[in-house]
C-alpha positions in Angstrom: -17.1 -14.1 7.7 -20.3 -15.2 6.0 -20.1 -15.6 2.2 -22.6 -16.9 -0.3 -21.4 -17.5 -3.9 -23.2 -18.4 -7.1 -21.5 -19.6 -10.3 -22.9 -19.7 -13.8 -21.4 -21.3 -16.9 -23.1 -21.5 -20.3 -21.8 -23.6 -23.1 -18.2 -22.8 -22.1 -18.7 -19.3 -23.5 -20.0 -17.4 -20.5 -18.9 -17.8 -16.9 -20.1 -15.6 -14.0 -20.1 -15.5 -10.3 -21.7 -13.4 -7.6 -21.1 -13.2 -3.9 -22.6 -11.4 -1.0 -22.2 -11.4 2.8 -20.5 -9.4 5.5 -17.0 -10.0 7.0 -16.9 -9.5 10.8 -13.7 -10.5 12.6 -13.7 -12.0 16.1 -11.1 -9.4 17.0 -9.3 -6.7 15.2 -7.8 -7.8 11.9 -5.6 -4.9 11.0 -3.6 -2.0 12.3 -5.4 0.2 14.8 -8.0 -2.3 16.0 -7.2 -2.2 19.7 -8.8 1.1 20.5 -11.8 0.6 22.8 -13.0 3.8 24.3 -14.2 2.0 27.4 -10.9 0.7 28.7 -8.9 3.2 30.8 -5.4 4.1 29.7 -3.9 2.9 33.1 -5.7 -0.5 32.7 -4.1 -1.0 29.3 -0.7 -0.1 30.6 -1.1 -2.5 33.5 -1.8 -5.3 31.1 -5.5 -5.8 31.8 -7.2 -7.8 29.1 -8.6 -5.6 26.4 -12.4 -5.4 25.8 -12.4 -7.0 22.4 -16.2 -7.2 22.4 -16.1 -3.4 22.1 -14.2 -3.9 18.8 -16.9 -6.0 17.1 -17.2 -4.3 13.7 -16.7 -4.7 10.0 -13.5 -6.2 8.7 -11.1 -4.3 6.5 -11.9 -6.8 3.7 -15.7 -6.5 4.0 -16.9 -6.5 0.4 -20.7 -7.0 0.8 -21.6 -7.6 -2.9 -19.4 -8.8 -5.7 -20.6 -9.7 -9.3 -18.2 -10.8 -12.0 -19.0 -12.0 -15.5 -16.5 -13.3 -18.1 -17.5 -14.1 -21.6 -16.1 -15.1 -25.0 -18.4 -14.7 -28.0 -17.8 -15.4 -31.7 -19.8 -12.9 -33.7 -22.4 -14.5 -36.1 -21.2 -12.7 -39.3 -19.5 -14.1 -42.3 -19.4 -17.4 -44.2 -20.9 -20.3 -42.3 -22.5 -18.0 -39.8 -26.1 -16.9 -39.2 -25.7 -13.7 -41.1 -23.8 -13.4 -44.3 -23.4 -17.2 -44.8 -23.2 -16.7 -48.6 -21.3 -13.5 -48.6 -18.6 -12.8 -51.2 -14.9 -12.8 -50.3 -14.8 -9.0 -49.8 -17.7 -8.9 -47.4 -16.5 -12.0 -45.5 -13.1 -10.5 -45.1 -14.6 -7.3 -43.7 -17.3 -8.8 -41.4 -16.4 -12.4 -40.8 -14.1 -13.9 -38.2 -14.7 -11.4 -35.4 -15.0 -12.5 -31.8 -15.4 -10.6 -28.5 -14.3 -11.4 -25.0 -14.5 -9.4 -21.8 -14.9 -9.2 -18.0 -17.5 -7.2 -16.2 -17.1 -6.6 -12.5 -19.3 -4.7 -10.0 -18.8 -4.6 -6.3 -19.4 -2.5 -3.2 -16.4 -0.7 -1.8 -14.3 -1.9 1.1 -14.7 0.0 4.4 -12.4 2.8 5.5 -11.1 3.4 9.0 -11.2 6.9 10.5 -8.0 7.7 12.4 -6.0 10.3 14.3 -2.3 10.4 13.7 -1.5 11.5 17.2 -0.9 9.7 20.5 -4.0 11.2 22.2 -4.2 8.3 24.6 -0.5 8.7 25.6 0.2 5.0 25.0 3.2 5.2 22.7 1.4 4.7 19.4 -0.1 7.3 17.0 -2.6 5.3 15.0 -5.8 5.9 16.9 -9.5 6.6 16.1 -11.4 9.8 16.8 -14.6 10.4 18.7 -18.0 9.8 17.0 -20.4 12.7 17.0 -23.5 10.7 16.3 -23.8 11.7 12.7 -23.8 9.3 9.8 -20.4 9.4 8.2 -21.8 8.0 5.0 -24.4 10.8 4.6 -21.7 13.0 3.1 -21.7 14.8 -0.3 -19.7 11.9 -1.9 -17.6 14.3 -4.1 -13.9 14.4 -4.8 -13.6 17.3 -2.4 -15.4 15.5 0.4 -16.4 11.9 0.1 -17.8 11.3 3.5 -19.4 13.4 6.2 -16.4 14.8 8.1 -18.7 16.2 10.8 -19.3 12.7 12.0 -15.9 12.7 13.8 -14.2 14.9 16.3 -10.8 15.0 18.0 -11.0 13.1 21.3 -9.8 14.7 24.6 -6.2 14.2 25.6 -5.4 10.9 27.5 -8.5 9.1 26.1 -9.4 6.8 23.3 -11.8 7.8 20.6 -15.3 6.4 20.6 -15.7 5.9 16.8 -16.1 2.4 15.6 -13.6 0.8 13.2 -14.2 0.8 9.4 -17.5 2.8 9.6 -16.9 4.7 6.3 -18.0 3.2 3.0 -15.5 3.3 0.3 -16.7 4.0 -3.3 -17.9 0.9 -5.2 -16.3 -0.5 -8.3 -17.9 -0.9 -11.8 -15.6 -2.0 -14.5 -16.0 -3.4 -18.0 -13.0 -4.6 -20.0 -13.7 -5.6 -23.6 -11.6 -7.0 -26.4 -12.4 -7.5 -30.1 -10.3 -9.6 -32.4 -10.4 -10.8 -36.0 -8.4 -13.5 -37.8 -7.3 -13.0 -41.4 -6.6 -16.3 -43.1 -3.6 -15.5 -45.4 -2.7 -19.1 -46.4 -2.8 -22.5 -44.9 -1.1 -22.3 -41.5 -0.7 -18.5 -41.7 -3.0 -16.1 -39.9 -2.8 -12.4 -39.2 -4.7 -11.5 -36.1 -5.9 -8.0 -35.2 -6.9 -7.3 -31.6 -8.3 -4.2 -30.0 -8.6 -3.9 -26.2 -10.3 -1.5 -23.9 -9.9 -1.3 -20.2 -12.5 0.6 -18.2 -14.6 0.7 -21.4 -17.4 2.9 -19.8 -14.7 5.3 -18.5 -16.1 5.3 -15.0 -14.3 7.4 -12.4 -13.1 5.2 -9.5 -11.7 6.9 -6.4 -9.2 4.6 -4.8 -7.5 6.8 -2.2 -9.3 8.9 0.4 -7.8 10.7 3.3 -9.3 9.5 6.6 -7.0 11.2 9.0 -9.0 13.7 11.0 -5.9 15.8 12.0 -5.0 16.5 8.3 -6.3 19.5 6.3 -7.4 17.1 3.5 -9.6 15.0 5.8 -12.3 13.5 3.6 -10.5 14.5 0.4 -10.1 12.1 -2.6 -6.4 12.1 -3.3 -6.2 9.6 -6.2 -8.3 7.8 -8.8 -7.9 4.7 -10.8 -6.8 5.1 -14.4 -9.4 6.3 -17.0 -10.3 4.3 -20.1 -7.3 2.8 -21.8 -7.2 1.5 -25.4 -4.6 -0.6 -27.1 -4.3 -2.3 -30.5 -2.1 -5.2 -31.7 -1.3 -7.2 -34.8 0.0 -10.8 -34.5 1.2 -13.0 -37.3 0.8 -16.7 -36.6 2.5 -19.4 -38.7 
């Protein structure tokens, strides 16, 4: 795995990092990796060494690009701030004392492994890969009804392994912005009432997080689940 990371910190208020690079395992890293189409079934049963070089492909944890930014910012409004430094008590109570913090994350999706839930090779296990037709699986419509190009795969003949590579389907990427605003109301010395509003998935982006990659299912290519939509929550806390 090759990974390059950059970190940024400004005055203790803003901290960000970005990373990019592929993850390629020396041999299969997860379920269903030993599936070379070039090794005969009888050779596998006889215990002949598997052709792992045929399995050279992306890892299941291959996230090519990751960007994350975390920040805390005290808004410049109210007494002693850039704007409203000489404001009266009412204006200061309304506009002063606000701060914002949040996390922004953008990343490419992890790869998805096409599979056949049948023992087509007759080796006693059902998690196998289909044949590749030569079409680009990632040239699909990218909709909830069909995320990838299902015509890129075909059911392999009986007693053979599929020719498709592992993890050749690109999962949807992630863009998420969580933001919180809070204000402190000074009631008396040592007594503070804090109001806090939080938003998760502020931009309300739709994020598909479950796609059916089983060729022998009617829902092949169908998005079956999505991450939660925007969520808002509010809280009051009395500190003394």
